[in-house]
N, CA, C and O atoms as CSV, one atom per row, in Angstrom:
chain,resi,resn,atom,element,x,y,z
A,1,MET,N,N,166.432,88.457,44.026
A,1,MET,CA,C,167.882,87.934,44.030
A,1,MET,C,C,168.916,87.882,42.412
A,1,MET,O,O,168.580,87.209,41.437
A,2,ALA,N,N,169.700,88.423,42.451
A,2,ALA,CA,C,170.493,88.897,41.107
A,2,ALA,C,C,171.368,87.232,40.385
A,2,ALA,O,O,171.907,86.619,41.306
A,3,PHE,N,N,171.462,86.844,39.617
A,3,PHE,CA,C,171.939,85.801,39.182
A,3,PHE,C,C,173.105,85.749,39.509
A,3,PHE,O,O,173.774,86.767,39.683
A,4,THR,N,N,173.709,84.179,39.699
A,4,THR,CA,C,175.326,84.564,40.011
A,4,THR,C,C,176.027,84.179,38.368
A,4,THR,O,O,175.435,83.738,37.382
A,5,PRO,N,N,177.437,84.521,38.525
A,5,PRO,CA,C,178.186,84.292,37.343
A,5,PRO,C,C,178.096,82.902,37.125
A,5,PRO,O,O,178.753,82.508,36.162
A,6,ASP,N,N,177.189,81.679,38.024
A,6,ASP,CA,C,177.937,80.538,38.180
A,6,ASP,C,C,176.128,80.506,37.089
A,6,ASP,O,O,176.111,79.713,36.148
A,7,HIS,N,N,175.218,81.110,37.266
A,7,HIS,CA,C,173.573,81.075,36.832
A,7,HIS,C,C,174.090,81.243,35.409
A,7,HIS,O,O,173.771,80.449,34.525
A,8,VAL,N,N,175.027,82.463,35.161
A,8,VAL,CA,C,174.630,83.439,34.113
A,8,VAL,C,C,175.565,82.045,32.661
A,8,VAL,O,O,175.191,81.787,31.516
A,9,ALA,N,N,176.639,81.561,33.356
A,9,ALA,CA,C,177.350,80.529,32.707
A,9,ALA,C,C,176.189,79.315,32.577
A,9,ALA,O,O,176.380,78.658,31.554
A,10,GLU,N,N,175.350,78.983,33.148
A,10,GLU,CA,C,175.047,77.703,32.749
A,10,GLU,C,C,172.884,78.108,31.505
A,10,GLU,O,O,172.110,77.344,30.927
A,11,LEU,N,N,172.896,79.562,31.726
A,11,LEU,CA,C,172.150,80.004,31.327
A,11,LEU,C,C,172.538,80.132,29.806
A,11,LEU,O,O,171.832,79.605,28.946
A,12,ASN,N,N,173.593,80.792,29.514
A,12,ASN,CA,C,174.686,80.832,28.635
A,12,ASN,C,C,174.474,79.301,27.472
A,12,ASN,O,O,174.006,79.079,26.356
A,13,LEU,N,N,175.323,78.335,28.868
A,13,LEU,CA,C,175.356,76.795,27.648
A,13,LEU,C,C,173.828,76.201,27.372
A,13,LEU,O,O,173.472,75.409,26.499
A,14,LEU,N,N,173.091,76.811,28.350
A,14,LEU,CA,C,171.268,75.521,27.576
A,14,LEU,C,C,171.083,76.896,26.467
A,14,LEU,O,O,170.314,76.665,25.534
A,15,ALA,N,N,171.782,78.426,26.496
A,15,ALA,CA,C,171.058,79.098,25.253
A,15,ALA,C,C,171.275,78.558,23.718
A,15,ALA,O,O,170.644,78.788,22.687
A,16,LEU,N,N,172.976,77.360,24.119
A,16,LEU,CA,C,173.382,76.947,22.968
A,16,LEU,C,C,172.374,75.840,21.880
A,16,LEU,O,O,172.256,75.802,20.655
A,17,PHE,N,N,171.798,75.069,22.927
A,17,PHE,CA,C,171.068,74.091,22.111
A,17,PHE,C,C,169.649,74.546,21.308
A,17,PHE,O,O,168.860,75.454,21.567
A,18,HIS,N,N,169.651,74.165,20.898
A,18,HIS,CA,C,168.302,73.610,20.026
A,18,HIS,C,C,166.967,73.302,20.428
A,18,HIS,O,O,166.605,72.127,20.500
A,19,SER,N,N,166.168,74.295,20.710
A,19,SER,CA,C,165.193,73.494,21.431
A,19,SER,C,C,163.803,72.940,20.384
A,19,SER,O,O,162.700,72.614,20.821
A,20,THR,N,N,164.199,72.947,18.992
A,20,THR,CA,C,162.948,72.463,18.471
A,20,THR,C,C,163.923,71.114,17.605
A,20,THR,O,O,163.512,70.773,16.496
A,21,SER,N,N,164.950,70.549,18.078
A,21,SER,CA,C,165.453,69.303,18.242
A,21,SER,C,C,165.757,68.377,19.263
A,21,SER,O,O,166.146,68.929,20.293
A,22,ALA,N,N,165.716,67.435,19.297
A,22,ALA,CA,C,165.942,66.814,20.747
A,22,ALA,C,C,166.950,65.471,20.232
A,22,ALA,O,O,167.361,64.525,20.904
A,23,GLN,N,N,167.121,65.726,19.071
A,23,GLN,CA,C,168.590,65.114,17.786
A,23,GLN,C,C,169.818,65.896,18.438
A,23,GLN,O,O,170.510,65.222,19.201
A,24,GLU,N,N,170.130,67.032,18.272
A,24,GLU,CA,C,170.461,67.906,18.591
A,24,GLU,C,C,171.384,68.594,19.758
A,24,GLU,O,O,171.168,69.624,20.397
A,25,GLY,N,N,172.509,67.660,19.825
A,25,GLY,CA,C,172.943,68.033,21.152
A,25,GLY,C,C,174.232,68.828,20.974
A,25,GLY,O,O,174.774,69.247,19.952
A,26,ILE,N,N,174.566,68.914,22.250
A,26,ILE,CA,C,176.259,69.938,21.840
A,26,ILE,C,C,177.561,68.774,22.687
A,26,ILE,O,O,177.411,67.624,23.099
A,27,LYS,N,N,178.268,69.290,22.691
A,27,LYS,CA,C,179.738,68.559,23.376
A,27,LYS,C,C,180.899,69.737,24.032
A,27,LYS,O,O,181.646,70.411,23.322
A,28,VAL,N,N,180.850,69.788,25.367
A,28,VAL,CA,C,181.819,70.864,25.915
A,28,VAL,C,C,182.946,70.200,25.817
A,28,VAL,O,O,182.941,69.306,26.662
A,29,HIS,N,N,184.333,70.203,24.924
A,29,HIS,CA,C,185.399,69.606,25.675
A,29,HIS,C,C,186.143,70.400,26.429
A,29,HIS,O,O,186.451,71.589,26.350
A,30,GLN,N,N,186.404,69.456,27.252
A,30,GLN,CA,C,187.280,69.634,29.061
A,30,GLN,C,C,188.261,70.529,28.203
A,30,GLN,O,O,188.172,71.719,28.505
A,31,HIS,N,N,189.332,70.198,27.037
A,31,HIS,CA,C,190.257,71.050,27.115
A,31,HIS,C,C,190.765,72.082,26.293
A,31,HIS,O,O,191.885,72.582,26.190
A,32,SER,N,N,189.732,72.274,25.758
A,32,SER,CA,C,189.460,73.086,24.663
A,32,SER,C,C,188.226,74.619,25.239
A,32,SER,O,O,188.347,75.802,24.922
A,33,ALA,N,N,187.259,74.055,26.034
A,33,ALA,CA,C,186.352,74.764,26.478
A,33,ALA,C,C,186.763,76.202,27.258
A,33,ALA,O,O,187.932,76.461,27.543
A,34,PRO,N,N,186.041,76.774,27.451
A,34,PRO,CA,C,186.286,77.407,29.308
A,34,PRO,C,C,186.074,77.296,30.131
A,34,PRO,O,O,184.848,77.186,30.140
A,35,ASP,N,N,186.649,77.177,31.637
A,35,ASP,CA,C,186.315,76.840,32.062
A,35,ASP,C,C,184.891,76.506,32.614
A,35,ASP,O,O,184.337,75.448,32.912
A,36,GLU,N,N,184.438,78.083,32.641
A,36,GLU,CA,C,183.181,77.944,33.397
A,36,GLU,C,C,182.158,77.490,32.480
A,36,GLU,O,O,181.064,77.530,33.042
A,37,SER,N,N,182.085,77.066,31.268
A,37,SER,CA,C,181.473,76.523,30.245
A,37,SER,C,C,181.672,74.878,31.032
A,37,SER,O,O,180.561,74.450,31.343
A,38,VAL,N,N,182.899,73.828,31.434
A,38,VAL,CA,C,182.908,72.960,32.005
A,38,VAL,C,C,182.212,72.924,32.879
A,38,VAL,O,O,181.134,72.345,32.745
A,39,ARG,N,N,182.427,73.294,33.628
A,39,ARG,CA,C,181.766,73.372,34.781
A,39,ARG,C,C,180.590,73.712,34.735
A,39,ARG,O,O,179.899,73.026,35.488
A,40,ALA,N,N,179.735,74.898,33.875
A,40,ALA,CA,C,178.457,74.786,34.069
A,40,ALA,C,C,178.010,73.146,33.582
A,40,ALA,O,O,177.444,72.412,34.392
A,41,ALA,N,N,178.253,72.799,32.531
A,41,ALA,CA,C,178.577,71.587,32.230
A,41,ALA,C,C,178.049,70.534,33.205
A,41,ALA,O,O,177.007,69.882,33.266
A,42,GLU,N,N,178.979,70.601,33.824
A,42,GLU,CA,C,178.255,69.583,34.589
A,42,GLU,C,C,177.736,70.142,35.663
A,42,GLU,O,O,177.361,69.054,36.098
A,43,ARG,N,N,177.430,70.786,36.369
A,43,ARG,CA,C,176.054,71.348,37.300
A,43,ARG,C,C,174.988,70.972,36.685
A,43,ARG,O,O,174.276,70.152,37.264
A,44,LEU,N,N,174.566,71.494,35.275
A,44,LEU,CA,C,173.840,71.367,34.127
A,44,LEU,C,C,173.274,69.523,34.427
A,44,LEU,O,O,172.156,69.059,34.649
A,45,HIS,N,N,174.274,69.042,34.332
A,45,HIS,CA,C,174.102,67.390,34.059
A,45,HIS,C,C,173.656,67.292,35.462
A,45,HIS,O,O,172.446,67.083,35.549
A,46,GLN,N,N,174.431,67.403,36.846
A,46,GLN,CA,C,174.118,67.381,37.799
A,46,GLN,C,C,172.322,67.808,38.360
A,46,GLN,O,O,171.698,67.170,39.208
A,47,LYS,N,N,171.972,68.646,37.843
A,47,LYS,CA,C,170.192,69.154,37.751
A,47,LYS,C,C,169.164,68.684,37.312
A,47,LYS,O,O,167.977,68.860,37.587
A,48,GLY,N,N,170.108,67.574,36.036
A,48,GLY,CA,C,169.107,66.747,35.816
A,48,GLY,C,C,168.630,67.311,33.629
A,48,GLY,O,O,168.046,66.607,32.806
A,49,LEU,N,N,169.052,68.374,33.486
A,49,LEU,CA,C,168.789,69.019,32.492
A,49,LEU,C,C,169.943,68.728,31.066
A,49,LEU,O,O,170.207,69.450,30.105
A,50,ILE,N,N,170.200,68.021,31.265
A,50,ILE,CA,C,171.473,67.880,30.156
A,50,ILE,C,C,171.856,66.098,30.593
A,50,ILE,O,O,172.196,65.806,31.740
A,51,THR,N,N,171.729,65.035,29.471
A,51,THR,CA,C,172.298,63.965,29.566
A,51,THR,C,C,173.447,63.791,30.294
A,51,THR,O,O,173.472,63.104,31.315
A,52,GLN,N,N,174.652,64.515,29.727
A,52,GLN,CA,C,175.633,64.134,29.598
A,52,GLN,C,C,176.517,64.929,30.531
A,52,GLN,O,O,176.204,66.105,30.345
A,53,LYS,N,N,177.575,64.852,31.547
A,53,LYS,CA,C,178.197,65.560,32.102
A,53,LYS,C,C,179.502,66.941,31.362
A,53,LYS,O,O,180.008,67.922,31.906
A,54,ASP,N,N,179.674,66.255,29.644
A,54,ASP,CA,C,180.095,67.134,28.676
A,54,ASP,C,C,179.407,67.701,28.041
A,54,ASP,O,O,179.953,68.540,27.324
A,55,GLY,N,N,178.038,67.590,27.950
A,55,GLY,CA,C,176.720,68.462,27.123
A,55,GLY,C,C,175.967,67.372,26.542
A,55,GLY,O,O,175.064,67.250,27.370
A,56,GLY,N,N,175.782,66.596,25.745
A,56,GLY,CA,C,174.889,65.355,25.699
A,56,GLY,C,C,173.894,66.324,24.762
A,56,GLY,O,O,174.147,67.296,24.050
A,57,TYR,N,N,172.335,65.447,25.162
A,57,TYR,CA,C,171.143,66.279,25.368
A,57,TYR,C,C,170.690,66.612,25.703
A,57,TYR,O,O,171.098,66.525,26.861
A,58,LEU,N,N,168.791,67.807,25.730
A,58,LEU,CA,C,168.677,68.168,26.755
A,58,LEU,C,C,167.739,67.015,27.111
A,58,LEU,O,O,167.216,66.326,26.236
A,59,THR,N,N,167.475,66.762,28.841
A,59,THR,CA,C,166.138,66.397,29.045
A,59,THR,C,C,165.092,67.025,29.249
A,59,THR,O,O,165.168,68.222,29.524
A,60,THR,N,N,164.224,66.573,29.190
A,60,THR,CA,C,162.293,66.933,29.083
A,60,THR,C,C,162.751,68.185,30.189
A,60,THR,O,O,161.799,68.946,30.019
A,61,LEU,N,N,163.539,68.788,31.110
A,61,LEU,CA,C,163.065,69.734,32.079
A,61,LEU,C,C,164.041,70.719,31.282
A,61,LEU,O,O,163.766,71.918,31.247
A,62,GLY,N,N,165.317,70.162,30.567
A,62,GLY,CA,C,166.354,70.926,30.240
A,62,GLY,C,C,165.495,71.838,28.641
A,62,GLY,O,O,165.542,73.056,28.469
A,63,SER,N,N,164.840,70.908,27.754
A,63,SER,CA,C,164.188,71.120,26.721
A,63,SER,C,C,163.260,72.242,27.018
A,63,SER,O,O,163.100,73.154,26.207
A,64,GLU,N,N,162.277,72.170,28.843
A,64,GLU,CA,C,161.681,73.474,29.161
A,64,GLU,C,C,162.366,75.121,29.517
A,64,GLU,O,O,161.767,76.195,29.577
A,65,ALA,N,N,163.454,74.896,29.662
A,65,ALA,CA,C,164.147,75.666,30.266
A,65,ALA,C,C,165.059,76.384,28.982
A,65,ALA,O,O,165.521,77.525,28.968
A,66,VAL,N,N,165.144,75.497,28.082
A,66,VAL,CA,C,165.936,76.341,27.224
A,66,VAL,C,C,164.600,77.239,25.987
A,66,VAL,O,O,164.705,78.165,25.182
A,67,GLU,N,N,163.275,76.215,26.494
A,67,GLU,CA,C,162.081,77.356,25.917
A,67,GLU,C,C,161.986,78.889,26.266
A,67,GLU,O,O,161.804,79.853,25.522
A,68,LEU,N,N,162.189,78.805,27.800
A,68,LEU,CA,C,161.530,79.653,28.996
A,68,LEU,C,C,163.232,80.713,28.492
A,68,LEU,O,O,163.187,81.869,28.071
A,69,ILE,N,N,164.378,80.004,28.675
A,69,ILE,CA,C,165.585,81.147,27.672
A,69,ILE,C,C,165.212,81.839,26.787
A,69,ILE,O,O,165.166,83.069,26.767
A,70,GLN,N,N,164.922,81.110,25.998
A,70,GLN,CA,C,164.435,82.038,24.698
A,70,GLN,C,C,163.644,83.083,24.527
A,70,GLN,O,O,163.848,84.026,23.763
A,71,LYS,N,N,162.348,82.856,25.539
A,71,LYS,CA,C,161.561,83.494,26.046
A,71,LYS,C,C,162.000,85.038,26.478
A,71,LYS,O,O,161.906,86.204,26.094
A,72,LEU,N,N,162.448,84.372,27.352
A,72,LEU,CA,C,163.571,85.609,28.176
A,72,LEU,C,C,164.559,86.858,27.221
A,72,LEU,O,O,164.458,88.074,27.052
A,73,GLN,N,N,165.671,85.610,26.674
A,73,GLN,CA,C,165.660,86.849,25.419
A,73,GLN,C,C,164.975,87.467,24.320
A,73,GLN,O,O,165.232,88.572,23.842
A,74,SER,N,N,164.205,86.775,24.009
A,74,SER,CA,C,163.206,87.911,23.180
A,74,SER,C,C,162.383,88.893,24.268
A,74,SER,O,O,162.631,90.045,23.911
A,75,ILE,N,N,161.704,88.912,25.184
A,75,ILE,CA,C,161.417,90.356,25.943
A,75,ILE,C,C,162.506,91.117,26.340
A,75,ILE,O,O,162.353,92.331,26.474
A,76,VAL,N,N,163.810,90.487,26.594
A,76,VAL,CA,C,164.782,91.762,26.718
A,76,VAL,C,C,165.676,91.906,25.506
A,76,VAL,O,O,166.699,92.588,25.544
A,77,SER,N,N,165.428,91.504,24.846
A,77,SER,CA,C,165.866,92.460,23.328
A,77,SER,C,C,165.429,92.960,22.807
A,77,SER,O,O,166.052,93.499,21.892
A,78,GLU,N,N,164.114,93.181,22.939
A,78,GLU,CA,C,162.846,94.793,22.754
A,78,GLU,C,C,163.380,95.435,23.131
A,78,GLU,O,O,164.127,95.258,24.093
A,79,GLY,N,N,163.212,96.469,22.514
A,79,GLY,CA,C,163.442,97.559,23.005
A,79,GLY,C,C,163.545,98.761,21.666
A,79,GLY,O,O,163.771,99.945,21.916
């Protein structure tokens, strides 16, 4: 199954979080962020990966997802 554009937007947004610190969050500003990022944040919040619909902090599940994304980025960047 290929990643949909919505999946890619969610992965890109999660990649902005720092996996090393639970105290660092992000804010997706509804009026200045791209619509795809705003919608991705809302979906990630609904899925329980981030604490707020406009960003916030990673949940435990979100932290695990970010670690996996970082590993995947490392794998596909090698070459």
